[in-house]
C-alpha positions as CSV (number, residue, x, y, z in Angstrom):
1,X,119.0,113.1,100.8
2,X,116.8,110.2,99.6
3,X,119.2,107.7,101.1
4,X,119.1,109.4,104.5
5,X,115.4,110.1,104.6
6,X,113.3,107.1,105.8
7,X,109.5,106.4,105.7
8,X,107.4,105.1,108.5
9,X,103.7,104.2,108.6
10,X,101.6,105.0,111.7
11,X,98.1,104.2,112.6
12,X,95.3,106.6,113.5
13,X,95.7,108.0,117.0
14,X,99.5,107.4,117.1
15,X,101.7,110.1,118.6
16,X,104.3,111.0,115.9
17,X,106.1,113.2,118.3
18,X,105.4,114.7,121.7
19,X,105.9,118.0,123.4
20,X,109.3,118.0,125.0
21,X,110.8,115.5,122.6
22,X,114.3,116.2,121.3
23,X,114.1,117.4,117.7
24,X,115.8,114.9,115.4
25,X,113.9,115.1,112.1
26,X,112.1,117.3,109.7
27,X,108.9,115.3,109.0
28,X,106.8,115.2,105.9
29,X,103.4,113.7,105.2
30,X,103.6,111.3,102.3
31,X,99.9,110.3,102.8
32,X,97.4,110.9,105.5
33,X,96.7,113.7,108.0
34,X,98.1,114.7,111.3
35,X,97.2,117.4,113.9
36,X,99.4,119.7,115.7
37,X,98.1,120.1,119.3
38,X,98.9,120.9,122.9
39,X,97.4,120.2,126.3
40,X,97.6,122.9,129.0
41,X,98.8,122.0,132.6
42,X,95.1,122.2,133.5
43,X,94.2,119.5,130.9
44,X,92.6,121.8,128.3
45,X,93.4,120.5,124.8
46,X,93.7,122.7,121.7
47,X,94.5,121.8,118.1
48,X,96.6,124.4,116.2
49,X,96.3,123.0,112.7
50,X,96.2,119.9,110.5
51,X,99.1,119.0,108.2
52,X,98.0,117.2,105.1
53,X,99.6,115.1,102.4
54,X,102.6,116.9,100.8
55,X,103.2,119.1,103.8
56,X,106.3,119.3,106.1
57,X,106.5,120.4,109.7
58,X,109.0,120.9,112.5
59,X,111.4,123.3,110.6
60,X,111.0,125.9,113.3
61,X,112.1,123.5,116.0
62,X,115.0,122.4,113.9
63,X,116.1,125.9,113.3
64,X,116.0,126.7,117.0
65,X,117.6,123.4,117.9
66,X,115.2,122.9,120.8
67,X,112.7,120.4,122.0
68,X,109.2,120.2,120.4
69,X,106.6,122.6,121.7
70,X,103.6,120.6,120.6
71,X,102.2,117.1,120.1
72,X,101.8,115.7,116.6
73,X,99.1,112.9,116.4
74,X,98.0,111.0,113.3
75,X,94.3,111.5,112.6
76,X,94.2,108.5,110.3
77,X,96.6,105.9,109.0
78,X,99.5,108.1,107.8
79,X,102.8,107.5,106.0
80,X,105.6,109.9,107.1
81,X,109.0,110.8,105.8
82,X,111.7,111.6,108.3
83,X,114.7,113.7,107.2
84,X,117.5,113.6,109.8
85,X,118.5,116.9,111.4
86,X,122.0,116.6,110.0
87,X,120.6,116.3,106.4
88,X,118.3,119.2,107.0
89,X,121.2,121.3,108.3
90,X,123.4,120.3,105.4
91,X,120.8,121.4,102.9
92,X,120.4,124.6,104.7
93,X,124.1,125.3,104.5
94,X,124.6,124.2,100.9
95,X,121.5,124.5,98.8
96,X,120.0,127.9,97.7
97,X,116.9,126.2,96.3
98,X,116.2,124.5,99.6
99,X,116.6,127.8,101.4
100,X,114.1,129.4,99.1
101,X,111.7,126.5,99.6
102,X,112.1,126.8,103.4
103,X,111.7,130.6,103.4
104,X,108.5,130.2,101.4
105,X,107.3,127.5,103.8
106,X,107.9,129.7,106.8
107,X,106.2,132.7,105.2
108,X,103.2,130.6,104.3
109,X,103.0,129.1,107.8
110,X,103.1,132.5,109.3
111,X,100.3,133.7,107.1
112,X,98.4,130.5,108.0
113,X,98.7,131.3,111.7
114,X,97.7,134.9,111.3
115,X,94.6,133.9,109.3
116,X,93.8,131.3,112.0
117,X,93.9,134.0,114.8
118,X,91.7,136.2,112.7
119,X,89.3,133.4,112.1
120,X,89.0,132.4,115.7
121,X,88.6,136.0,116.9
122,X,86.3,137.5,114.3
123,X,84.2,134.8,112.6
124,X,81.2,132.7,113.5
125,X,81.3,128.9,113.6
126,X,80.2,128.3,110.0
127,X,83.0,130.5,108.7
128,X,85.5,128.9,111.1
129,X,84.7,125.5,109.7
130,X,84.9,126.8,106.1
131,X,88.3,128.5,106.7
132,X,89.7,125.5,108.6
133,X,88.8,123.3,105.6
134,X,90.2,125.7,103.2
135,X,93.5,125.7,105.1
136,X,94.0,122.0,104.3
137,X,94.1,122.9,100.6
138,X,96.9,125.5,100.8
139,X,98.8,124.8,97.6
140,X,102.2,125.9,99.0
141,X,102.1,124.0,102.3
142,X,100.1,120.9,101.0
143,X,100.8,120.7,97.3
144,X,99.6,117.0,97.0
145,X,96.0,117.7,98.1
146,X,93.3,116.9,95.6
147,X,89.7,118.1,95.9
148,X,88.7,115.3,98.3
149,X,89.7,114.9,101.9
150,X,89.0,112.0,104.2
151,X,88.3,113.8,107.4
152,X,85.7,113.2,110.1
153,X,83.4,115.8,111.6
154,X,85.2,115.3,114.9
155,X,88.5,116.1,113.2
156,X,87.1,119.2,111.6
157,X,85.9,120.3,115.0
158,X,89.4,120.0,116.4
159,X,90.7,122.1,113.6
160,X,88.0,124.7,113.8
161,X,87.6,124.8,117.6
162,X,83.9,123.9,117.5
163,X,81.9,120.9,118.6
164,X,81.2,117.9,116.3
165,X,77.5,118.7,116.4
166,X,78.2,122.3,115.3
167,X,80.5,121.1,112.5
168,X,77.6,119.0,111.2
169,X,75.4,122.1,111.0
170,X,78.2,124.1,109.3
171,X,78.8,121.4,106.7
172,X,75.1,121.4,105.8
173,X,75.3,125.2,105.3
174,X,78.4,124.9,103.2
175,X,77.0,122.1,101.1
176,X,73.7,124.1,100.5
177,X,75.8,127.0,99.2
178,X,77.5,124.7,96.7
179,X,81.0,125.0,98.3
180,X,81.4,121.3,99.3
181,X,79.8,117.9,98.8
182,X,79.6,115.7,101.8
183,X,80.7,112.1,101.0
184,X,81.1,108.9,102.9
185,X,84.1,109.3,105.2
186,X,84.9,112.9,104.1
187,X,84.1,115.6,101.7
188,X,84.8,117.0,98.3
189,X,85.6,120.7,97.8
190,X,83.7,122.2,95.0
191,X,84.6,125.9,95.4
192,X,87.9,126.5,97.3
193,X,87.8,130.3,96.8
194,X,84.3,130.3,98.2
195,X,85.5,128.5,101.3
196,X,88.4,130.9,101.8
197,X,86.1,133.9,101.5
198,X,83.2,132.5,103.5
199,X,82.2,134.9,106.3
């Protein structure tokens, strides 16, 4: 698996893969951050989620053996691991441990999307920002994340579905409550459970 998996570095703003591309790899984030997004035929853009260090994406497209349904764009300089589809399929056919990992991954991703829908439909902007930040620290999907994240307010706005100006206000509220500390170029999470429960 290690011999067949290769690493590639991309710069911020680089499209890792595009909607409609043939699915050829399972992709992991060695370091950095990418966003999963889409643009409607009318030109409206939406970001579904961010994938942080230690996370993998594209297993659904590989399992369905179809083209990608979304764009993946690096939000900062990012190092990616590319596992070929043939290697992914071989692991799926032969390795029970890999299957359990993948089942856990899919279950966690489903929970993440359900929580995202709930957040977007029921919560105010401050809570949407808090929950979007907390999602980057999912220990199953992104096991490599430490307490710090290098992320801009604009990037948080994409993830939360709010304007950069509104993100700034929300971050001030979250910092005043002792949940985060705003730092140069990012932030430090002080109370992850508090972010997850913020309403």
